[in-house]
Structures are given as structure tokens and as C-alpha cells.
KERO-252700 format. One line per field, with one value per residue: residue in one letter; x, z, y of N, C-alpha, C in turn. Coordinates in steps of 0.2 Angstrom, whole numbers, plus 5000, padded with zeros to 4 digits. Last residue first. Example, Ala and Ser with C-alpha at 12.3 -4.5 7.8 and 13.67 -1.06 7.14 Angstrom:
KERO-252700
zado <- S;A;
nu <- 5064;5066;
nw <- 5035;5039;
nv <- 4989;4972;
cau <- 5068;5062;
caw <- 5036;5039;
cav <- 4995;4978;
cu <- 5064;5066;
cw <- 5039;5039;
cv <- 5000;4984;
end
This chain:
KERO-252700
zado <- X;X;X;X;X;X;X;X;X;X;X;X;X;X;X;X;X;X;X;X;X;X;X;X;X;X;X;X;X;X;X;X;X;X;X;X;X;X;X;X;X;X;X;X;X;X;X;X;X;X;X;X;X;X;X;X;X;X;X;X;X;X;X;X;X;X;X;X;X;X;X;X;X;X;X;X;X;X;X;X;X;X;X;X;X;X;X;X;X;X;X;X;X;X;X;X;X;X;X;X;X;X;X;X;X;X;X;X;X;X;X;X;X;X;X;X;X;X;X;X;X;X;X;X;X;X;X;X;X;X;X;X;X;X;X;X;X;X;X;X;X;X;X;X;X;X;X;X;X;X;X;X;X;X;X;X;X;X;X;X;X;X;X;X;X;X;X;X;X;X;X;X;X;X;X;X;X;X;X;X;X;X;X;X;X;X;X;X;X;X;X;X;X;X;X;X;X;X;X;X;X;X;X;X;X;X;X;X;X;X;X;X;X;X;X;X;X;X;X;X;X;X;X;X;X;X;X;X;X;X;X;X;X;X;X;X;X;X;X;X;X;X;X;X;X;X;X;X;X;X;X;X;X;X;X;X;X;X;X;X;X;X;X;X;X;X;X;X;X;X;X;X;X;X;X;X;X;X;X;X;X;X;X;X;X;X;X;X;X;X;X;X;X;X;X;X;X;X;X;X;X;X;X;X;X;X;X;X;X;X;X;X;X;X;X;X;X;X;X;X;X;X;X;X;X;X;X;X;X;X;X;X;X;X;X;X;X;X;X;X;X;X;X;X;X;X;X;X;X;X;X;X;X;X;X;X;X;X;X;X;X;X;X;X;X;X;X;X;X;X;X;X;X;X;
nu <- 4725;4729;4737;4747;4753;4763;4769;4779;4782;4791;4800;4806;4815;4824;4828;4839;4839;4845;4855;4849;4830;4814;4800;4783;4770;4750;4734;4718;4715;4717;4707;4699;4700;4709;4723;4730;4738;4736;4733;4742;4748;4739;4731;4717;4721;4727;4742;4752;4763;4767;4782;4784;4772;4764;4764;4775;4783;4790;4789;4782;4769;4765;4767;4758;4746;4748;4748;4734;4730;4732;4725;4711;4706;4701;4717;4729;4744;4761;4776;4791;4810;4820;4825;4813;4805;4799;4786;4772;4768;4761;4753;4742;4737;4733;4741;4745;4759;4766;4764;4773;4782;4789;4790;4801;4809;4813;4817;4833;4833;4837;4847;4857;4857;4860;4870;4880;4879;4887;4896;4899;4889;4892;4901;4899;4888;4896;4902;4897;4888;4900;4901;4891;4892;4902;4901;4889;4897;4889;4882;4873;4872;4882;4896;4898;4898;4898;4899;4886;4868;4856;4849;4852;4850;4846;4856;4860;4870;4883;4883;4868;4869;4863;4861;4861;4859;4855;4844;4854;4864;4866;4861;4856;4842;4852;4855;4846;4845;4842;4846;4847;4846;4853;4859;4864;4877;4877;4872;4868;4869;4859;4854;4857;4861;4846;4831;4825;4827;4828;4821;4827;4824;4827;4819;4813;4815;4812;4820;4822;4812;4817;4825;4819;4815;4823;4829;4820;4808;4806;4803;4792;4792;4778;4784;4792;4799;4814;4815;4802;4804;4795;4805;4802;4795;4784;4781;4767;4769;4767;4756;4763;4772;4770;4766;4777;4787;4776;4782;4773;4763;4758;4746;4756;4753;4752;4757;4750;4755;4752;4759;4762;4759;4764;4754;4763;4769;4766;4766;4777;4779;4771;4776;4790;4786;4778;4781;4771;4761;4760;4773;4777;4779;4778;4774;4782;4792;4804;4815;4817;4821;4808;4813;4825;4820;4806;4817;4828;4823;4816;4824;4834;4825;4821;4834;4845;4851;4866;4881;4882;4889;4900;4911;4915;4904;4896;4894;4893;4903;4910;4902;4906;4921;4920;4915;4924;4936;4932;4930;4944;4949;4942;4947;4958;4963;4956;4968;4976;4963;4954;4939;4926;4928;4930;4934;4935;4941;4935;4921;4918;4926;4927;4916;4916;4920;4908;4898;4903;4903;4890;4876;4861;4847;4836;4818;4807;4814;4814;4808;4810;4816;4812;4816;4818;4819;4835;
nw <- 4393;4402;4411;4403;4394;4404;4407;4394;4395;4405;4401;4390;4396;4404;4394;4386;4403;4411;4411;4405;4407;4401;4407;4404;4409;4406;4403;4402;4402;4391;4384;4387;4385;4372;4372;4373;4377;4390;4397;4399;4406;4417;4419;4429;4447;4456;4467;4471;4459;4456;4453;4444;4431;4428;4430;4429;4438;4438;4444;4452;4454;4458;4448;4440;4448;4450;4435;4432;4438;4433;4421;4413;4395;4386;4376;4386;4380;4386;4383;4385;4385;4376;4369;4369;4354;4338;4337;4347;4362;4360;4358;4362;4361;4359;4358;4351;4354;4341;4349;4363;4354;4348;4359;4364;4354;4355;4366;4364;4353;4362;4371;4361;4355;4368;4373;4359;4363;4378;4385;4391;4396;4406;4411;4417;4428;4433;4439;4442;4455;4462;4466;4470;4481;4488;4491;4493;4500;4514;4506;4492;4476;4473;4474;4469;4476;4492;4502;4516;4512;4503;4490;4475;4468;4453;4437;4421;4411;4407;4401;4407;4421;4425;4440;4443;4459;4470;4476;4471;4461;4444;4432;4431;4438;4449;4446;4433;4426;4415;4409;4401;4389;4372;4360;4356;4357;4370;4375;4367;4373;4365;4381;4395;4398;4401;4401;4412;4413;4408;4405;4400;4397;4388;4388;4372;4364;4352;4347;4358;4353;4343;4349;4355;4345;4340;4351;4354;4351;4363;4363;4374;4384;4394;4405;4400;4388;4387;4389;4392;4391;4396;4390;4398;4393;4383;4379;4368;4361;4360;4351;4344;4343;4352;4338;4330;4335;4345;4356;4355;4356;4347;4346;4354;4365;4370;4383;4393;4401;4412;4418;4440;4449;4462;4455;4445;4452;4454;4443;4441;4449;4447;4432;4435;4440;4435;4419;4406;4397;4394;4394;4395;4396;4403;4408;4411;4407;4419;4427;4428;4439;4443;4432;4439;4449;4444;4437;4443;4454;4450;4443;4452;4463;4452;4451;4464;4473;4461;4457;4441;4427;4422;4424;4414;4398;4389;4381;4391;4399;4403;4414;4422;4422;4430;4441;4445;4451;4459;4470;4471;4475;4486;4492;4495;4501;4517;4520;4521;4526;4519;4517;4506;4507;4523;4518;4519;4516;4520;4519;4508;4498;4494;4487;4474;4463;4468;4462;4449;4446;4446;4446;4454;4444;4444;4443;4433;4420;4424;4426;4428;4436;4439;4458;4468;4488;4497;
nv <- 5503;5509;5504;5491;5505;5512;5499;5498;5510;5508;5499;5506;5514;5504;5501;5513;5524;5538;5548;5560;5560;5560;5565;5565;5569;5567;5570;5573;5583;5588;5581;5588;5601;5608;5618;5630;5632;5639;5626;5620;5630;5629;5612;5612;5602;5601;5602;5598;5602;5611;5610;5601;5602;5586;5577;5563;5550;5533;5519;5508;5507;5516;5527;5524;5528;5543;5546;5541;5548;5560;5560;5550;5548;5551;5553;5560;5567;5571;5578;5575;5577;5574;5588;5601;5604;5609;5602;5603;5602;5584;5571;5559;5543;5527;5513;5502;5496;5506;5520;5517;5512;5528;5532;5527;5527;5543;5544;5538;5546;5558;5556;5554;5566;5572;5568;5572;5586;5587;5583;5597;5601;5590;5599;5610;5609;5602;5610;5620;5616;5612;5626;5628;5621;5624;5638;5649;5668;5676;5691;5701;5706;5714;5714;5705;5694;5705;5713;5712;5720;5713;5707;5711;5729;5732;5732;5738;5731;5731;5712;5705;5692;5676;5672;5654;5641;5632;5622;5605;5604;5597;5591;5602;5607;5611;5623;5636;5651;5666;5682;5695;5702;5694;5688;5677;5677;5678;5668;5653;5633;5619;5611;5608;5616;5626;5624;5628;5639;5652;5667;5679;5696;5714;5730;5738;5747;5739;5730;5722;5715;5709;5700;5691;5688;5680;5673;5662;5655;5642;5627;5616;5606;5607;5613;5622;5628;5640;5652;5663;5679;5697;5712;5733;5742;5749;5762;5760;5740;5724;5715;5712;5706;5697;5687;5689;5681;5671;5654;5639;5629;5625;5634;5649;5659;5673;5688;5696;5714;5724;5739;5743;5745;5735;5725;5722;5717;5705;5698;5695;5686;5676;5673;5666;5658;5648;5649;5655;5658;5670;5677;5698;5716;5733;5748;5760;5772;5778;5772;5754;5749;5739;5731;5725;5718;5710;5701;5699;5692;5681;5673;5668;5663;5654;5646;5648;5657;5663;5672;5680;5684;5694;5690;5682;5684;5669;5657;5645;5642;5649;5652;5640;5643;5656;5652;5641;5652;5658;5649;5642;5656;5652;5644;5645;5656;5653;5653;5665;5679;5687;5681;5675;5662;5655;5635;5623;5611;5600;5599;5606;5605;5592;5587;5594;5584;5574;5577;5580;5566;5565;5573;5569;5570;5584;5588;5589;5583;5569;5558;5544;5534;5519;5512;5502;5505;5502;
cau <- 4721;4727;4735;4745;4748;4756;4765;4773;4779;4785;4797;4803;4811;4815;4826;4831;4840;4840;4855;4857;4840;4817;4806;4789;4773;4757;4738;4722;4714;4720;4714;4696;4698;4703;4721;4719;4740;4737;4728;4739;4752;4736;4738;4723;4715;4723;4736;4746;4758;4760;4782;4784;4776;4764;4761;4773;4783;4791;4790;4788;4774;4764;4771;4764;4746;4749;4751;4741;4726;4733;4735;4712;4710;4697;4708;4729;4738;4756;4770;4786;4801;4815;4826;4818;4805;4804;4790;4777;4773;4761;4760;4746;4738;4734;4738;4739;4753;4766;4762;4764;4781;4785;4784;4795;4807;4811;4811;4825;4831;4831;4840;4856;4858;4855;4868;4881;4878;4880;4897;4905;4888;4883;4902;4905;4888;4890;4909;4900;4886;4895;4909;4891;4883;4901;4906;4887;4894;4893;4882;4874;4868;4874;4891;4901;4893;4902;4899;4891;4874;4859;4852;4844;4856;4848;4851;4861;4864;4880;4889;4872;4867;4867;4858;4864;4860;4861;4849;4849;4860;4872;4862;4856;4839;4850;4861;4846;4847;4840;4846;4848;4852;4848;4858;4857;4870;4881;4870;4874;4866;4867;4853;4851;4867;4853;4841;4822;4829;4830;4820;4823;4825;4823;4825;4813;4818;4805;4820;4827;4810;4813;4830;4822;4811;4820;4835;4822;4810;4803;4811;4795;4795;4778;4781;4793;4795;4807;4818;4805;4800;4805;4799;4803;4802;4784;4782;4773;4765;4768;4754;4754;4774;4774;4762;4771;4786;4779;4776;4778;4768;4763;4743;4748;4757;4748;4755;4752;4755;4755;4752;4766;4757;4766;4751;4756;4775;4769;4760;4774;4784;4769;4771;4790;4793;4775;4787;4778;4763;4755;4770;4779;4779;4780;4774;4782;4790;4798;4812;4814;4827;4812;4807;4825;4824;4808;4810;4828;4827;4814;4820;4835;4823;4815;4831;4841;4849;4860;4874;4879;4891;4892;4910;4913;4908;4895;4897;4884;4898;4911;4901;4898;4919;4924;4912;4915;4937;4932;4923;4937;4951;4940;4941;4958;4964;4953;4967;4978;4971;4961;4941;4929;4929;4927;4935;4928;4942;4944;4926;4916;4926;4933;4914;4913;4923;4916;4897;4902;4910;4894;4884;4870;4851;4840;4825;4807;4810;4821;4806;4808;4816;4813;4814;4822;4815;4828;
caw <- 4388;4397;4413;4408;4394;4401;4410;4400;4388;4402;4407;4388;4391;4408;4396;4385;4399;4408;4416;4404;4405;4402;4405;4403;4408;4408;4400;4404;4409;4396;4383;4388;4393;4373;4374;4370;4370;4390;4396;4393;4401;4416;4420;4422;4442;4455;4461;4474;4459;4456;4459;4448;4435;4424;4426;4430;4430;4443;4440;4453;4448;4462;4454;4436;4448;4454;4438;4426;4440;4439;4421;4417;4404;4388;4378;4383;4382;4381;4387;4381;4389;4382;4370;4374;4359;4341;4331;4341;4361;4366;4357;4357;4362;4354;4363;4350;4356;4341;4342;4362;4357;4342;4354;4367;4357;4350;4364;4369;4354;4359;4375;4365;4352;4365;4375;4364;4354;4376;4382;4386;4387;4402;4407;4412;4419;4432;4438;4437;4448;4459;4462;4466;4478;4486;4485;4493;4495;4509;4510;4498;4480;4469;4478;4465;4470;4487;4496;4512;4518;4502;4495;4480;4474;4461;4443;4431;4412;4402;4404;4402;4418;4419;4436;4442;4452;4471;4479;4473;4468;4450;4438;4424;4432;4452;4444;4444;4428;4423;4409;4408;4392;4378;4360;4358;4349;4364;4376;4368;4374;4366;4373;4387;4398;4402;4392;4407;4420;4405;4409;4394;4401;4388;4393;4381;4367;4355;4340;4358;4358;4339;4345;4357;4349;4336;4346;4358;4346;4360;4362;4365;4379;4385;4404;4405;4390;4383;4384;4394;4387;4399;4390;4399;4397;4384;4386;4367;4366;4360;4361;4341;4339;4350;4345;4329;4333;4340;4356;4354;4361;4347;4349;4347;4363;4373;4376;4395;4395;4409;4416;4432;4448;4461;4462;4443;4448;4462;4446;4437;4448;4450;4434;4432;4448;4441;4424;4407;4401;4400;4389;4400;4396;4404;4401;4417;4407;4417;4430;4424;4439;4448;4433;4431;4452;4450;4432;4436;4456;4453;4439;4448;4465;4457;4445;4460;4475;4467;4457;4448;4431;4421;4429;4422;4401;4394;4381;4388;4396;4395;4408;4421;4419;4424;4437;4445;4443;4452;4464;4467;4470;4482;4491;4490;4495;4512;4522;4517;4524;4519;4523;4509;4501;4519;4523;4521;4511;4519;4526;4513;4498;4498;4495;4479;4468;4469;4466;4450;4445;4453;4442;4456;4449;4438;4445;4439;4422;4427;4428;4419;4436;4434;4453;4462;4480;4494;
cav <- 5497;5511;5507;5490;5500;5513;5502;5492;5507;5515;5497;5499;5515;5510;5497;5510;5519;5532;5541;5557;5561;5556;5567;5560;5573;5568;5572;5568;5581;5591;5580;5582;5601;5605;5610;5629;5633;5642;5629;5617;5629;5632;5616;5608;5609;5595;5607;5599;5595;5612;5618;5599;5604;5596;5577;5572;5553;5543;5525;5509;5503;5510;5526;5522;5521;5536;5543;5539;5543;5560;5560;5556;5546;5548;5553;5551;5566;5564;5579;5573;5579;5570;5580;5598;5602;5609;5600;5606;5603;5593;5573;5566;5549;5533;5517;5504;5493;5500;5517;5516;5510;5520;5537;5528;5521;5539;5548;5538;5541;5557;5555;5546;5558;5576;5564;5563;5582;5589;5578;5594;5604;5591;5589;5611;5612;5598;5603;5623;5618;5607;5619;5632;5621;5620;5637;5643;5661;5670;5684;5700;5698;5713;5721;5711;5693;5697;5715;5712;5716;5720;5705;5710;5722;5734;5730;5740;5732;5737;5720;5707;5702;5681;5677;5658;5644;5633;5629;5607;5605;5599;5586;5601;5604;5606;5620;5632;5645;5662;5675;5692;5707;5696;5696;5676;5675;5685;5673;5657;5642;5624;5613;5602;5611;5628;5622;5620;5633;5647;5660;5670;5691;5705;5724;5736;5749;5745;5736;5729;5717;5714;5707;5697;5688;5686;5678;5669;5657;5649;5631;5618;5608;5602;5608;5617;5629;5631;5648;5658;5673;5690;5705;5724;5743;5744;5764;5763;5750;5729;5716;5715;5714;5700;5691;5693;5690;5671;5661;5646;5630;5619;5627;5644;5655;5670;5686;5694;5709;5717;5738;5741;5752;5742;5729;5725;5722;5708;5699;5700;5691;5677;5674;5675;5661;5655;5646;5655;5648;5665;5674;5690;5709;5726;5741;5754;5766;5778;5778;5761;5751;5744;5736;5728;5725;5716;5704;5701;5697;5688;5675;5672;5670;5656;5649;5645;5654;5664;5668;5682;5679;5692;5693;5680;5685;5675;5662;5649;5639;5650;5659;5645;5638;5659;5660;5638;5647;5662;5652;5639;5652;5660;5641;5637;5656;5656;5646;5658;5674;5687;5684;5685;5665;5657;5643;5627;5618;5601;5592;5604;5610;5595;5588;5596;5589;5574;5579;5588;5568;5560;5570;5573;5566;5578;5588;5590;5593;5573;5565;5548;5541;5520;5516;5506;5503;5507;
cu <- 4717;4723;4731;4737;4744;4750;4760;4767;4776;4781;4792;4799;4804;4812;4821;4826;4834;4842;4850;4856;4845;4825;4813;4793;4779;4760;4747;4729;4717;4723;4719;4705;4699;4705;4714;4719;4734;4736;4728;4732;4747;4744;4738;4727;4722;4721;4732;4738;4755;4759;4772;4781;4776;4774;4755;4768;4778;4793;4788;4791;4780;4766;4768;4768;4754;4748;4754;4745;4730;4733;4734;4721;4710;4700;4707;4720;4733;4750;4767;4779;4797;4812;4825;4820;4810;4804;4797;4782;4776;4768;4759;4751;4741;4732;4737;4737;4746;4761;4761;4761;4778;4782;4782;4788;4802;4806;4808;4822;4826;4833;4833;4847;4853;4852;4860;4874;4875;4876;4888;4902;4897;4887;4895;4905;4892;4889;4903;4905;4889;4893;4903;4900;4889;4897;4904;4894;4892;4891;4883;4876;4874;4870;4882;4893;4896;4895;4901;4892;4882;4865;4854;4845;4852;4849;4848;4852;4863;4875;4883;4873;4873;4863;4864;4861;4860;4859;4853;4850;4857;4867;4866;4860;4845;4845;4855;4850;4847;4842;4846;4844;4849;4851;4855;4855;4866;4877;4873;4871;4872;4865;4859;4854;4861;4857;4841;4830;4830;4832;4823;4824;4825;4827;4821;4820;4818;4809;4814;4825;4815;4811;4823;4824;4812;4815;4829;4827;4817;4809;4807;4799;4800;4786;4780;4790;4793;4805;4814;4808;4806;4797;4803;4799;4805;4791;4783;4774;4770;4768;4762;4753;4767;4774;4765;4765;4782;4779;4780;4776;4773;4767;4749;4750;4751;4751;4755;4751;4755;4754;4758;4759;4760;4766;4759;4753;4769;4770;4759;4765;4781;4773;4768;4784;4791;4780;4784;4778;4771;4756;4763;4771;4780;4775;4779;4777;4789;4798;4804;4810;4825;4814;4807;4820;4823;4812;4809;4823;4831;4816;4815;4831;4829;4819;4826;4839;4844;4859;4870;4875;4888;4888;4899;4912;4909;4902;4897;4885;4892;4910;4903;4898;4911;4920;4912;4914;4928;4934;4923;4932;4943;4942;4940;4950;4963;4955;4962;4973;4970;4965;4950;4932;4930;4931;4930;4929;4936;4943;4931;4918;4919;4932;4922;4914;4919;4919;4904;4901;4908;4902;4888;4874;4858;4843;4830;4817;4808;4819;4809;4803;4815;4810;4814;4817;4817;4824;
cw <- 4395;4393;4408;4408;4395;4398;4410;4403;4391;4398;4407;4396;4392;4403;4401;4389;4394;4402;4414;4407;4403;4401;4403;4403;4410;4406;4405;4400;4410;4403;4389;4389;4394;4381;4374;4368;4366;4377;4391;4393;4397;4407;4415;4423;4434;4445;4456;4471;4466;4458;4457;4456;4443;4427;4423;4426;4432;4434;4439;4449;4448;4455;4459;4444;4444;4453;4443;4433;4436;4443;4428;4420;4408;4395;4382;4382;4381;4385;4382;4386;4384;4383;4375;4372;4361;4351;4333;4342;4355;4364;4359;4358;4357;4362;4359;4354;4355;4347;4343;4356;4357;4346;4349;4366;4361;4350;4360;4369;4357;4353;4367;4368;4356;4359;4371;4368;4358;4368;4378;4383;4384;4393;4405;4406;4413;4425;4433;4440;4442;4453;4461;4461;4470;4484;4484;4490;4496;4506;4509;4502;4489;4474;4476;4466;4469;4482;4491;4503;4517;4511;4496;4486;4476;4464;4452;4431;4421;4408;4402;4406;4413;4419;4430;4439;4450;4461;4478;4479;4468;4456;4443;4426;4428;4444;4446;4439;4434;4420;4416;4406;4401;4383;4369;4359;4350;4361;4373;4368;4372;4366;4372;4381;4397;4405;4396;4402;4416;4409;4404;4401;4399;4393;4393;4384;4375;4361;4346;4354;4362;4347;4343;4353;4355;4339;4344;4354;4351;4352;4359;4366;4375;4382;4398;4407;4396;4388;4382;4390;4389;4395;4394;4397;4396;4388;4388;4375;4367;4359;4363;4347;4341;4350;4347;4332;4334;4339;4349;4353;4361;4357;4350;4350;4359;4367;4378;4387;4397;4405;4411;4426;4440;4455;4463;4448;4447;4457;4452;4440;4443;4452;4438;4433;4444;4445;4432;4417;4405;4399;4393;4392;4396;4400;4403;4415;4409;4416;4425;4428;4435;4443;4438;4429;4443;4450;4439;4434;4448;4453;4441;4441;4458;4458;4448;4452;4471;4469;4463;4449;4438;4423;4427;4425;4410;4396;4383;4385;4393;4394;4402;4412;4417;4419;4431;4437;4441;4446;4459;4466;4464;4476;4486;4487;4490;4501;4520;4518;4520;4519;4519;4513;4501;4514;4518;4523;4512;4519;4525;4519;4504;4502;4498;4486;4473;4472;4470;4458;4449;4450;4446;4451;4448;4446;4443;4445;4426;4422;4429;4422;4427;4434;4448;4457;4474;4487;
cv <- 5488;5507;5508;5496;5497;5510;5505;5494;5500;5513;5502;5499;5514;5513;5498;5505;5515;5528;5537;5549;5559;5562;5564;5563;5566;5569;5571;5565;5572;5587;5582;5577;5593;5600;5607;5621;5631;5639;5634;5623;5627;5635;5623;5613;5609;5600;5604;5603;5593;5606;5616;5603;5603;5595;5583;5572;5561;5543;5529;5518;5503;5502;5519;5523;5518;5530;5540;5539;5538;5553;5559;5554;5551;5547;5548;5550;5561;5565;5576;5572;5577;5571;5579;5591;5601;5609;5599;5600;5605;5597;5581;5569;5555;5537;5523;5512;5496;5493;5508;5515;5508;5514;5527;5528;5520;5533;5542;5542;5535;5552;5554;5548;5555;5568;5568;5561;5576;5585;5583;5587;5603;5596;5589;5602;5613;5600;5600;5618;5617;5611;5614;5628;5622;5618;5632;5640;5653;5666;5678;5693;5697;5711;5720;5717;5700;5698;5711;5714;5717;5716;5712;5708;5719;5729;5731;5736;5733;5739;5727;5712;5703;5689;5676;5663;5651;5636;5631;5616;5610;5600;5590;5597;5599;5602;5613;5626;5642;5655;5669;5687;5702;5698;5697;5686;5680;5682;5678;5665;5647;5631;5619;5603;5607;5620;5626;5618;5627;5639;5652;5668;5685;5702;5720;5728;5746;5747;5745;5734;5727;5719;5711;5702;5696;5687;5682;5675;5665;5651;5636;5626;5613;5605;5604;5611;5621;5632;5643;5656;5667;5686;5702;5720;5736;5743;5755;5766;5752;5736;5723;5718;5716;5708;5694;5693;5693;5680;5666;5652;5636;5622;5626;5637;5652;5665;5679;5687;5705;5719;5729;5739;5748;5748;5735;5729;5725;5717;5706;5706;5698;5682;5677;5678;5668;5659;5651;5648;5650;5659;5672;5685;5703;5718;5736;5749;5758;5770;5779;5764;5758;5747;5740;5734;5726;5718;5710;5704;5702;5692;5681;5676;5674;5661;5653;5650;5645;5657;5667;5676;5679;5686;5696;5687;5686;5677;5669;5656;5642;5644;5658;5649;5637;5649;5659;5646;5643;5656;5657;5643;5648;5659;5647;5643;5650;5656;5648;5654;5670;5685;5681;5685;5674;5661;5649;5634;5622;5611;5596;5604;5612;5600;5590;5596;5595;5580;5576;5583;5576;5563;5569;5569;5572;5574;5584;5592;5593;5582;5571;5555;5544;5528;5517;5509;5507;5504;
end
């Protein structure tokens, strides 16, 4: 197999080896249905509970507040559509203009059902401010959804302050934390949020698995009707191997969080220093407070798509933005939202380094960009 320099960890990540090993027995040997009462199902049932406890402890939640889903998109859809539908009155809802499309399209759906949606504009550094939220909140606002960290430019949002203001106005608060979970410290009680979405494959778990944090006391309509799984909230036989993989991956990332952050930030610094030393002109998007290793770079006069494909030919994987929009060659809605000039937006790529990247990877990226841009 061709050896790639993989620098698109914001799109997906390599499965953690411990997480993979933990999952395999529940595929080959302990494959019982956790809902069944006989002895063969006891180990899967116990493993399911332990995974729930592990994930809860990683984000400061209680185990019963964790509901397993198929991933971030499902979690976003469920939290938004169900929470808003549960409100008997006050159908005014608020999000930001640079959310993931799982959030934006869910808001569009709710507009079709009669909700009034407001879309907050981030500032040029990619931050949604409390001032912007307070300016747009009006009587009757029932629900606010702001992502914890942007998936294209990495900007981390002041969620605690935003949530505090939303609650002061009587609104529920959801955060899409898909890009952030497992990469920065998160305590749902400290943030005081009502709902949080996460996806395993973003923090070295398996694809097709995620979770939704639902604060105790908050009401959501069941997402899938059928059996009584997930406390009656989501019917269907649980994906035990995927859930175990997810819990192990998150535990490992959280245990080594500071170490991973420092190492990735060092690699990020080496990359930017290397570009500067080569005399390559670029603009870094996202401000100062960004996720470690998530680097949005705009090259004046360049074409981001062309850079991506030339780097691919050199065996280097980067992105021009969200992987969910890989077929869309128009300027990213995120870059539009922060007001980036079109000539810079068209020359933008996203490099996202992870815990498996090395200094050699960074040197190859810099060398490739030098060949392409100079």
C-alpha cells in the first residue's frame, strides 16, 4: 500500500490500537445481544455499562446522561429537532452561520415546520461573541446551538459564556462538540450545557458510532421507536463493539490529553515556521484560540483545489475544508461567514495534524508546499 502523509485528522482519524484490540472480542466471541436475559449476554451488557461510565467520566457527565448514537450527524439532528419540537411554545431558534451542515440543515428543516431561525455571524477570527448572541436574542427564543470548535478553521467558542446568556433568556443550549471531544478538556457541568454531540471517528474510534449527552432533566422525544434500548430513547440493538472501541479511544486520548496537545502544538509551530523560512506567503485563519493542529491556511493568488490535488499526487492528504463537502468547489460557507476575501478563500487549505503525525510528516508538507507555491 502506498505510504501517505495523513494530515486530514479533522476529517477522520486512525483507530487507536488499544481501542481496536478492546473491540475485537465483542465481534468474534462475546457477540451476545445485551438486551437478552441469558448468561451469554452478561458480558456484553456489562461492557456496555462500563463504556457508558467511561465516556461519562471523560466529559464530567453521569452515565445515564450518555446516549449512544451512530455519530455526530445523528446526535445533532436528534438534539435540535427533538428539543425544538418538545417546546410547546417559543419556536424561535438560534445558531451560527458557520456550523456544520448537520446543524444548519436541521435548522432549515425546523424552519419548514414554522420555526423562526436566526444565524449569528462570527467575527473575523471565527468567534461567536456573547454580544452577537445578545443582539439577536428576542422574546420567545427557546433553543441555541453553537459548535464548541469549528471544523474548518479550528476556532474554539466561548461556550460557557454563550450558554450562560442563553439560559438567562430561558433557552436550551446545544453544542456540536464533534471536532473538540478528545482533543481539548471538556466538562459538561462546568460549561452548564444541556446537550452535546460527539462522534467516535474524530478521536481515534470507529466510524458509525457516537453519543449524545442529554442533561438530566432535559426532555427529548425518542429518536427511533421500537425496543427499550438507551433508556427508551433510541431503539435498536446497540453497536457493542463500536461503543467499546469509542470508549477506549476517548479514555486514552483524555489520559494523554496534555501530552498530545503539547506535541501537536510543537508540530504546528514547526510547520508554520518552515513555511515562513521558505518565504511562502500565507494567512492563518481562526484567530489565536484554535484546536491544536487544526490549521486553515490561505495562500494569496493560489487555488486551494489545485494545491490539494498536487499534494495528493505527492502522497500527502490535506483538505480544502469540511470532508463532507469534498464535491463542492464553491467557497466554503465557513470562510464566507468570517468575511475572508474571495481571493484568499479560493486559495485555502486545511491541514489537521493528529497524535500519529511526526516531524518528518511536517517537513514533507512544507517541502511539498514550497514546490507547489514557489
